[in-house]
C-alpha positions as a Markdown table, in Angstrom:
| # | Residue | x | y | z |
|---|---|---|---|---|
| 1 | Met | -10.0 | -17.6 | 8.4 |
| 2 | Glu | -7.8 | -20.1 | 10.3 |
| 3 | Glu | -5.4 | -18.3 | 12.6 |
| 4 | Gln | -1.9 | -18.6 | 11.1 |
| 5 | Tyr | 0.0 | -15.3 | 11.3 |
| 6 | Cys | -1.1 | -13.7 | 14.6 |
| 7 | His | -1.2 | -14.8 | 18.2 |
| 8 | Phe | -3.3 | -13.2 | 20.9 |
| 9 | Thr | -3.3 | -13.6 | 24.7 |
| 10 | Asp | -6.5 | -11.6 | 25.0 |
| 11 | Val | -9.2 | -10.5 | 22.6 |
| 12 | Pro | -10.9 | -7.4 | 24.0 |
| 13 | Lys | -14.2 | -5.9 | 22.8 |
| 14 | Ala | -13.0 | -3.2 | 20.3 |
| 15 | Asn | -14.4 | -1.0 | 17.6 |
| 16 | Tyr | -11.4 | 0.9 | 16.2 |
| 17 | Leu | -7.8 | 0.2 | 15.5 |
| 18 | Ile | -5.1 | 2.9 | 15.0 |
| 19 | Ala | -1.9 | 1.7 | 13.3 |
| 20 | Gly | 1.5 | 3.2 | 13.0 |
| 21 | Trp | 4.9 | 1.8 | 11.8 |
| 22 | Arg | 8.5 | 2.3 | 12.8 |
| 23 | Arg | 11.3 | 2.4 | 10.2 |
| 24 | Gln | 8.9 | 3.3 | 7.4 |
| 25 | Trp | 9.1 | 5.6 | 4.4 |
| 26 | Ser | 6.0 | 7.8 | 5.3 |
| 27 | Asp | 7.1 | 8.9 | 8.8 |
| 28 | Gly | 7.7 | 12.6 | 8.3 |
| 29 | Gly | 7.4 | 14.4 | 11.6 |
| 30 | Asp | 7.7 | 11.1 | 13.4 |
| 31 | Ile | 4.0 | 10.9 | 12.9 |
| 32 | Ser | 3.5 | 7.2 | 12.2 |
| 33 | Ser | 6.1 | 5.8 | 14.6 |
| 34 | Gly | 5.8 | 8.6 | 17.2 |
| 35 | Leu | 2.1 | 9.1 | 17.5 |
| 36 | Ser | 1.5 | 5.3 | 17.9 |
| 37 | Arg | 4.1 | 5.2 | 20.6 |
| 38 | Tyr | 2.6 | 8.3 | 22.3 |
| 39 | Leu | -0.9 | 6.8 | 22.3 |
| 40 | Ile | 0.4 | 3.5 | 23.8 |
| 41 | Asn | 2.2 | 5.4 | 26.6 |
| 42 | Lys | -0.6 | 7.9 | 27.2 |
| 43 | Thr | -3.4 | 5.3 | 27.5 |
| 44 | Lys | -1.1 | 2.8 | 29.3 |
| 45 | Ala | -2.1 | 0.3 | 26.7 |
| 46 | Lys | -1.7 | -3.4 | 27.4 |
| 47 | Lys | 0.0 | -5.8 | 24.9 |
| 48 | Ile | -2.6 | -8.4 | 23.7 |
| 49 | Gly | -1.0 | -10.0 | 20.7 |
| 50 | Glu | 1.5 | -9.8 | 17.8 |
| 51 | Met | 2.2 | -11.1 | 14.4 |
| 52 | Ser | 3.9 | -14.5 | 14.4 |
| 53 | Ser | 7.6 | -15.2 | 13.9 |
| 54 | Glu | 6.7 | -16.6 | 10.5 |
| 55 | Ile | 5.8 | -13.1 | 9.3 |
| 56 | Gly | 9.2 | -11.9 | 10.5 |
| 57 | His | 10.9 | -14.7 | 8.6 |
| 58 | Ile | 9.0 | -13.9 | 5.4 |
| 59 | Cys | 8.6 | -10.2 | 5.3 |
| 60 | Phe | 11.8 | -8.7 | 6.9 |
| 61 | Pro | 15.5 | -8.7 | 5.9 |
| 62 | Phe | 18.4 | -9.4 | 8.1 |
| 63 | His | 20.8 | -7.0 | 6.5 |
| 64 | Ile | 20.8 | -4.4 | 3.8 |
| 65 | Ala | 24.1 | -3.3 | 2.2 |
| 66 | Gly | 25.5 | -0.2 | 3.9 |
| 67 | Thr | 23.7 | -0.7 | 7.2 |
| 68 | His | 24.7 | -2.3 | 10.5 |
| 69 | Asp | 21.9 | -3.4 | 12.8 |
| 70 | Ile | 19.1 | -1.1 | 11.5 |
| 71 | Phe | 17.1 | -3.9 | 9.9 |
| 72 | Arg | 18.0 | -6.8 | 12.1 |
| 73 | Pro | 15.5 | -8.3 | 14.5 |
| 74 | Arg | 15.7 | -7.7 | 18.3 |
| 75 | Val | 17.4 | -10.3 | 20.4 |
| 76 | Ser | 18.4 | -10.4 | 24.1 |
| 77 | Phe | 20.8 | -12.4 | 26.3 |
| 78 | Glu | 21.2 | -12.9 | 30.0 |
| 79 | Asp | 24.5 | -14.1 | 31.4 |
| 80 | Gly | 25.5 | -15.1 | 27.9 |
| 81 | Leu | 22.4 | -17.2 | 27.2 |
| 82 | Pro | 19.7 | -16.2 | 24.7 |
| 83 | Ser | 16.6 | -15.0 | 26.6 |
| 84 | Ser | 14.3 | -14.2 | 23.6 |
| 85 | Pro | 14.1 | -15.3 | 20.0 |
| 86 | Pro | 14.7 | -12.9 | 17.1 |
| 87 | Thr | 11.6 | -10.7 | 16.7 |
| 88 | Trp | 10.4 | -7.7 | 14.7 |
| 89 | Glu | 7.9 | -5.5 | 16.5 |
| 90 | Asn | 4.4 | -6.0 | 15.1 |
| 91 | Val | 2.3 | -5.8 | 18.2 |
| 92 | Phe | -1.3 | -5.1 | 19.1 |
| 93 | Tyr | -2.2 | -3.2 | 22.3 |
| 94 | Asp | -5.5 | -2.7 | 24.1 |
| 95 | Ala | -5.9 | 1.0 | 24.9 |
| 96 | Gly | -9.4 | 0.7 | 26.4 |
| 97 | Asp | -12.3 | 2.9 | 25.2 |
| 98 | Gly | -13.0 | 0.4 | 22.4 |
| 99 | Leu | -9.5 | 1.2 | 20.9 |
| 100 | Val | -6.7 | -1.2 | 19.8 |
| 101 | Ile | -3.3 | 0.3 | 18.8 |
| 102 | Phe | -1.0 | -1.5 | 16.4 |
| 103 | Arg | 2.7 | -0.6 | 16.2 |
| 104 | Gly | 4.8 | -2.4 | 13.7 |
| 105 | Asn | 7.7 | -2.4 | 11.4 |
| 106 | Glu | 7.1 | -1.7 | 7.7 |
| 107 | Pro | 7.6 | -5.0 | 5.8 |
| 108 | Trp | 10.2 | -5.2 | 3.1 |
| 109 | Tyr | 8.9 | -8.2 | 1.3 |
| 110 | Asp | 5.6 | -9.9 | 0.4 |
| 111 | Ile | 3.0 | -7.2 | 1.2 |
| 112 | Glu | 0.3 | -9.7 | 0.3 |
| 113 | Arg | 1.3 | -12.0 | 3.1 |
| 114 | Tyr | 1.8 | -9.1 | 5.6 |
| 115 | Gly | -1.7 | -7.8 | 4.6 |
| 116 | Glu | -3.1 | -11.3 | 5.2 |
| 117 | Ala | -1.7 | -11.3 | 8.7 |
| 118 | Phe | -2.9 | -7.7 | 9.4 |
| 119 | Phe | -6.5 | -8.4 | 8.2 |
| 120 | Glu | -6.5 | -11.8 | 10.0 |
| 121 | Ala | -5.9 | -9.8 | 13.2 |
| 122 | Ile | -8.4 | -7.1 | 12.8 |
| 123 | Asn | -11.1 | -9.6 | 11.9 |
| 124 | Arg | -10.2 | -11.7 | 14.9 |
| 125 | Leu | -10.6 | -8.5 | 17.1 |
| 126 | Gly | -13.9 | -7.5 | 15.5 |
| 127 | Ile | -12.6 | -4.1 | 14.4 |
| 128 | Glu | -15.2 | -1.9 | 12.7 |
| 129 | Lys | -12.8 | 0.7 | 11.3 |
| 130 | Thr | -9.0 | 0.7 | 10.9 |
| 131 | Ile | -7.1 | 4.0 | 10.7 |
| 132 | Thr | -3.5 | 4.0 | 9.6 |
| 133 | Ile | -1.5 | 7.2 | 10.5 |
| 134 | Glu | 1.4 | 8.5 | 8.5 |
| 135 | Gly | 3.3 | 11.7 | 7.8 |
| 136 | Tyr | 5.3 | 13.4 | 5.1 |
| 137 | Asn | 7.4 | 16.5 | 5.0 |
| 138 | Gly | 6.8 | 19.8 | 3.3 |
| 139 | Pro | 7.0 | 23.6 | 3.7 |
| 140 | Ala | 4.0 | 23.9 | 6.0 |
| 141 | Pro | 3.7 | 27.3 | 7.7 |
| 142 | Pro | 4.1 | 26.3 | 11.4 |
| 143 | Glu | 1.5 | 28.7 | 12.8 |
| 144 | Leu | -1.3 | 27.1 | 10.7 |
| 145 | Glu | -3.2 | 23.9 | 11.1 |
| 146 | Arg | -1.5 | 20.9 | 9.5 |
| 147 | Arg | -2.8 | 19.6 | 6.1 |
| 148 | Val | -4.5 | 16.3 | 6.8 |
| 149 | Ser | -5.3 | 14.2 | 3.8 |
| 150 | Cys | -6.8 | 10.7 | 3.5 |
| 151 | Val | -7.5 | 7.8 | 1.2 |
| 152 | Tyr | -10.2 | 5.2 | 2.2 |
| 153 | Ser | -11.2 | 1.7 | 1.1 |
| 154 | Asp | -15.0 | 1.8 | 0.8 |
| 155 | Ser | -17.2 | 4.4 | -0.9 |
| 156 | Ser | -19.7 | 4.2 | 1.8 |
| 157 | Met | -17.2 | 5.9 | 4.2 |
| 158 | Arg | -17.2 | 9.2 | 2.3 |
| 159 | Asp | -20.3 | 10.9 | 3.9 |
| 160 | Asp | -18.9 | 10.4 | 7.4 |
| 161 | Leu | -15.4 | 11.4 | 6.4 |
| 162 | Asp | -16.7 | 14.7 | 5.0 |
| 163 | Lys | -17.4 | 15.8 | 8.6 |
| 164 | Tyr | -13.7 | 15.9 | 9.6 |
| 165 | Gly | -12.0 | 18.3 | 7.3 |
| 166 | Phe | -9.9 | 15.9 | 5.3 |
| 167 | Gln | -8.4 | 16.6 | 1.9 |
| 168 | Tyr | -8.9 | 13.7 | -0.4 |
| 169 | Ser | -5.7 | 12.6 | -2.1 |
| 170 | Asn | -5.3 | 11.9 | -5.8 |
| 171 | Tyr | -1.9 | 10.4 | -5.2 |
| 172 | Gly | -0.8 | 8.3 | -8.2 |
| 173 | Ser | -3.6 | 9.3 | -10.5 |
| 174 | Thr | -1.4 | 11.2 | -13.0 |
| 175 | Ser | 1.9 | 9.3 | -12.8 |
| 176 | Arg | 3.3 | 6.1 | -11.3 |
| 177 | Gln | 3.7 | 6.5 | -7.6 |
| 178 | Gly | 4.3 | 3.6 | -5.2 |
| 179 | Pro | 2.0 | 3.3 | -2.1 |
| 180 | Thr | 3.0 | 3.8 | 1.5 |
| 181 | Ile | 2.2 | 0.9 | 3.8 |
| 182 | Gly | -1.0 | 2.6 | 4.9 |
| 183 | Met | -2.0 | 3.2 | 1.3 |
| 184 | Ala | -1.2 | -0.4 | 0.4 |
| 185 | Leu | -3.5 | -1.7 | 3.2 |
| 186 | Val | -6.3 | 0.6 | 2.0 |
| 187 | Asn | -5.8 | -0.8 | -1.5 |
| 188 | Leu | -5.8 | -4.4 | -0.2 |
| 189 | Ala | -9.0 | -3.8 | 1.8 |
| 190 | His | -10.7 | -2.3 | -1.3 |
| 191 | Tyr | -9.9 | -5.1 | -3.7 |
| 192 | Lys | -9.2 | -8.2 | -1.5 |
| 193 | Tyr | -10.8 | -7.6 | 2.0 |
| 194 | Pro | -13.9 | -5.5 | 1.2 |
| 195 | Gln | -15.6 | -6.4 | 4.5 |
| 196 | Asn | -13.0 | -4.2 | 6.2 |
| 197 | Gln | -13.1 | -0.4 | 6.3 |
| 198 | Val | -9.6 | 1.1 | 6.3 |
| 199 | Leu | -8.7 | 4.8 | 6.4 |
| 200 | Arg | -5.2 | 6.1 | 5.8 |
| 201 | Ile | -4.5 | 9.6 | 7.3 |
| 202 | Gly | -1.5 | 11.5 | 6.3 |
| 203 | Ala | -0.4 | 14.9 | 7.7 |
| 204 | Met | 2.3 | 17.3 | 6.5 |
| 205 | Ala | 5.0 | 18.1 | 9.0 |
| 206 | Pro | 6.9 | 21.4 | 8.4 |
| 207 | Met | 10.3 | 20.9 | 6.7 |
| 208 | Tyr | 12.0 | 23.5 | 4.5 |
| 209 | Pro | 14.6 | 22.9 | 1.8 |
| 210 | Phe | 17.4 | 24.7 | 3.5 |
| 211 | Thr | 19.6 | 24.3 | 6.5 |
| 212 | Thr | 20.8 | 26.3 | 9.5 |
| 213 | Gln | 24.5 | 27.3 | 10.0 |
| 214 | Lys | 24.9 | 24.1 | 12.0 |
| 215 | Asn | 23.8 | 22.1 | 8.8 |
| 216 | Arg | 20.5 | 21.1 | 10.3 |
| 217 | Gln | 17.4 | 21.1 | 8.1 |
| 218 | Val | 14.9 | 23.6 | 9.2 |
| 219 | Gly | 11.7 | 22.0 | 10.3 |
| 220 | Ile | 10.0 | 20.0 | 13.1 |
| 221 | Asn | 11.3 | 16.5 | 13.4 |
| 222 | Thr | 8.7 | 15.4 | 15.9 |
| 223 | Asp | 5.6 | 17.3 | 15.0 |
| 224 | His | 3.1 | 17.3 | 18.0 |
| 225 | Arg | 0.9 | 19.8 | 16.2 |
| 226 | Ala | 0.4 | 17.2 | 13.5 |
| 227 | Tyr | -0.4 | 14.6 | 16.2 |
| 228 | Tyr | -2.9 | 17.1 | 17.7 |
| 229 | Asp | -4.6 | 17.8 | 14.3 |
| 230 | Ile | -4.9 | 14.1 | 13.6 |
| 231 | Met | -6.2 | 13.2 | 17.0 |
| 232 | Arg | -8.8 | 16.0 | 17.1 |
| 233 | Arg | -10.4 | 14.2 | 14.2 |
| 234 | Leu | -10.0 | 10.7 | 15.6 |
| 235 | Lys | -11.2 | 11.7 | 19.0 |
| 236 | Asp | -14.5 | 12.7 | 17.5 |
| 237 | Met | -14.7 | 9.9 | 14.9 |
| 238 | Cys | -14.0 | 7.1 | 17.4 |
| 239 | Asp | -15.6 | 8.7 | 20.4 |
| 240 | Leu | -12.4 | 8.6 | 22.4 |
| 241 | Ser | -11.9 | 10.1 | 25.9 |
| 242 | Ile | -8.2 | 10.9 | 25.5 |
| 243 | Asp | -7.1 | 14.4 | 26.8 |
| 244 | Leu | -5.3 | 16.2 | 23.9 |
| 245 | Ser | -4.2 | 19.3 | 25.9 |
| 246 | Glu | -0.6 | 18.1 | 26.1 |
| 247 | Leu | -0.3 | 17.6 | 22.4 |
| 248 | Arg | -1.8 | 21.0 | 21.8 |
| 249 | Asp | 0.7 | 22.7 | 24.2 |
| 250 | Leu | 3.7 | 20.9 | 22.8 |
| 251 | Gly | 2.6 | 21.6 | 19.2 |
| 252 | Asp | 2.2 | 25.3 | 20.0 |
| 253 | Lys | 5.7 | 25.5 | 21.5 |
| 254 | Glu | 7.4 | 23.7 | 18.6 |
| 255 | Ser | 5.5 | 25.8 | 16.0 |
| 256 | Ala | 6.3 | 29.1 | 17.7 |
| 257 | Ala | 10.0 | 28.1 | 17.9 |
| 258 | Leu | 10.1 | 27.2 | 14.1 |
| 259 | Lys | 8.2 | 30.4 | 13.3 |
| 260 | Lys | 10.9 | 32.4 | 15.1 |
| 261 | Thr | 13.6 | 30.6 | 13.3 |
| 262 | Leu | 12.0 | 31.2 | 9.9 |
| 263 | Asp | 11.6 | 34.9 | 10.7 |
| 264 | Arg | 15.3 | 35.2 | 11.6 |
| 265 | Ile | 16.4 | 33.3 | 8.5 |
| 266 | Ser | 14.2 | 35.6 | 6.3 |
| 267 | Glu | 15.9 | 38.7 | 7.7 |
| 268 | Asn | 19.3 | 37.5 | 6.6 |
| 269 | Asn | 18.7 | 35.4 | 3.5 |
| 270 | Gln | 16.7 | 36.7 | 0.6 |
| 271 | Glu | 16.5 | 33.4 | -1.3 |
| 272 | Ala | 15.2 | 31.6 | 1.8 |
| 273 | Lys | 12.7 | 34.4 | 2.4 |
| 274 | Glu | 11.3 | 33.9 | -1.0 |
| 275 | Ile | 10.9 | 30.2 | -0.4 |
| 276 | Ile | 9.2 | 30.8 | 2.9 |
| 277 | Glu | 6.8 | 33.4 | 1.4 |
| 278 | Lys | 6.0 | 31.2 | -1.6 |
| 279 | Ala | 5.3 | 28.2 | 0.7 |
| 280 | Ala | 2.9 | 30.3 | 2.7 |
| 281 | Thr | 1.1 | 31.5 | -0.4 |
| 282 | Glu | 0.7 | 28.1 | -1.9 |
| 283 | Tyr | -0.1 | 26.2 | 1.3 |
| 284 | Glu | -3.4 | 24.4 | 1.2 |
| 285 | Tyr | -5.3 | 23.0 | 4.1 |
| 286 | Lys | -8.9 | 22.5 | 5.3 |
| 287 | Ser | -9.7 | 23.5 | 8.8 |
| 288 | Tyr | -11.4 | 21.0 | 11.1 |
| 289 | Ser | -12.2 | 23.4 | 13.9 |
| 290 | Asp | -14.4 | 25.6 | 11.8 |
| 291 | Glu | -15.0 | 24.5 | 8.2 |
| 292 | Ser | -16.6 | 27.8 | 7.3 |
| 293 | Glu | -13.2 | 29.4 | 7.6 |
| 294 | Asn | -9.8 | 28.7 | 6.1 |
| 295 | Val | -11.2 | 26.3 | 3.4 |
| 296 | Tyr | -8.8 | 25.9 | 0.6 |
| 297 | Pro | -8.8 | 23.7 | -2.5 |
| 298 | Ser | -9.4 | 20.2 | -1.2 |
| 299 | Gln | -7.7 | 18.1 | -3.8 |
| 300 | Ala | -4.2 | 18.0 | -5.2 |
| 301 | Asp | -2.5 | 15.3 | -7.3 |
| 302 | Asp | 0.6 | 15.0 | -5.2 |
| 303 | Leu | -1.0 | 14.8 | -1.7 |
| 304 | Pro | 0.4 | 11.6 | -0.1 |
């Protein structure tokens, strides 16, 4: 394919790409935007390329009614003079270890064009497998492993995926449900770019349907335990050398703090206590650390 929509300053030897998006729908627990940012900083990844300004002009809005600058491109000035053109962040980073990280903004328009740019880039880089990471909120007991579900583009991937404790999503099979950006790219790969293997991983970040006395929803806004449970799988799948101890420790602290909050709420609010107990009873996940234990039903129609 002739290069149209992506520009690279360097094309390293790479096998895997992990992708996350800022300002996107499926970013519960700050998993998509936050984990991609964490990996870039942790690995000291080097910027090697980005989608072109043409993609920005086609796929992104300037303004949405009721907003100020949330959707506008970044610009900068020095001494009153423009120093950079308007840009949306859709950037590729070399993390070493055969890994490229992509961090972008979810497109608002023309997913086909955005997908063309995305697949142009991964084919230029020679990527063997692309993993998109996303998150969603739900009443997950904080002391337990996070539920990690997936959808994938090629049936030949299934035997390998079975090794990693994924739940296979039936999202959209019983009623109309629109895809996340990660799901959309899996779908495009399956039907339009079958030479590419794309895996979308989604994890549930704890969030409960009630608030504290300070009117804050009870949950974990940035869920490092979800980061950890995703990266344990990807470390083995992609043979990465990244140290996950920091994510484990942060996740343990956040989860313990939420558990303490839930216990306190349960003591004083019977309705909340029933919600918490019901969530614990109905929670389903599949352990990756030891698949002989804690194995619950692996399919659910509403798993995103």
